[in-house]
N, C-alpha and C positions, 0 to 999 in steps of 0.2 A: 523709457526703453522697455520693451517687452521682456518677460522673463526668459524666453527662448533665446533672444538676442544677447541678453546679459550672459547666459550660460555659454553661448557660442564664443563670445569675447573672452570669457574666462578660460575656456578650453583652448583657445588659440594661443593663450599666453602661458601654457604649460608645456613642459618638456614631455618627451615620450613616456617617461617614467611617472608622470603625474605631478612632479614638483613644480611649483610656481617659478617663473622666470620674470621677476618684476621689471628688469630693464627692457624686456620686450613689451610688456603691458603698458609701460609708461612712455614708450617711444612714440613720438608724434607722427613719424613717417614710416616706421619699421613695419615690414611685412614679414611674416614668418612662413618659411617653406620647409617643412619637415624639421630636421634637427640642425640645419645649417645656420639658423639664427636670422638676424635682421637682414633684409635685402632692400636695396634702393627701389623706389617706386618706378623709376625708369632710368636708363643709362643710354646716352647717345652712343651708337656703335663706333663712330669716328673718334669720339673723346676717349672711349675705353681703349681703342687700339693705340691712340697716341700715348695714353698714360702707361700702358703695358710696355710700349717701346722705350719710353723715358725711363721707367723703372729698371728695365734690363740694362740700359746704358749706365744708369746710376750704379747698378750692381757691379758692372765692369769697372767703373771709376773707384768704387770702394775696394775692390780687389787690388787695383793699382795703388791705392793709398796704403793698403796693408803692405804691399811689396816695398813701397818707398820707405816705410817705417822700418821694416826688417833690414833694409839695405843701408840704414843710417843716412838717408838722403838729407840734403840741406833743409833745415826747418822752414825757411821762408817758402821754398818750393812746395813742401807738404801743405803748409797753411793755405797757399794759393789754391791747391787742389781741393782742400776741405771747403773753402768758400764756394768753389764751383759746384761741389756736391750739394751743399746747403741750398744754393740758388736753384738747382735742378729739382730738389725736393719741394721747395716753395712753389715752383712752377706746377708740379703735380698737385700740390695742395690747392692752388688757385683753381685749377680745372675741376677738382673734386668739389670745392665749395660752390663753384658756378653751377655744376650739375645738381648739387643738393638744393640750392636755391631755386633753380629752374623747375625741378621736378618734385622732390620730396617736400620741401617747405611750401611750395605753392599748393600742392595737393592737400597738405595738412591744414593750411590756413583757410583754404576754401571750404573745408568741412565745418569750420567754426568751433565754438565752444571749447571744450577741454583740450582737444587736439591742437587747436590754434594756440592756446595759451602755452601748452607744452612745447610747441615748436618755437614760439617766441623766446622762451627760456633757453632752449637748446641753441638757438642762433646767437643769443647774447653770450652764452658760454663759449661757443665756437669762436666768435669774434675776439673774445678776451684771450683765449688760449693761443690763437694763431696770430695775434698782433704783437707778440713778444719778440 
């Protein structure tokens, strides 16, 4: 790798104040745009819209759960709603995982070398964390 390219990579992995951000430098798919941090390589607009709507619905469900607890509602009814929220969150997680595999992981793996290895490690960690 040319010295100029190495310098550009190092500069991209630094915050505006010049301190290193190792989680950005080691990310296999992360793209840095200003101070916002890592960004997805691509996001399907329909998927994003569906996920935002789901998350808003989940937010409403959580407020409903809070109200049920405050009103001392029947435990079994609250637990049913908790299960509903958990499944809704799993649904969002599946969509996010699919997008990550379709865009971010594919892009990193196609580049080969260290980025591909980092992506393989990231995917294994994600599968482990989200299979519980």
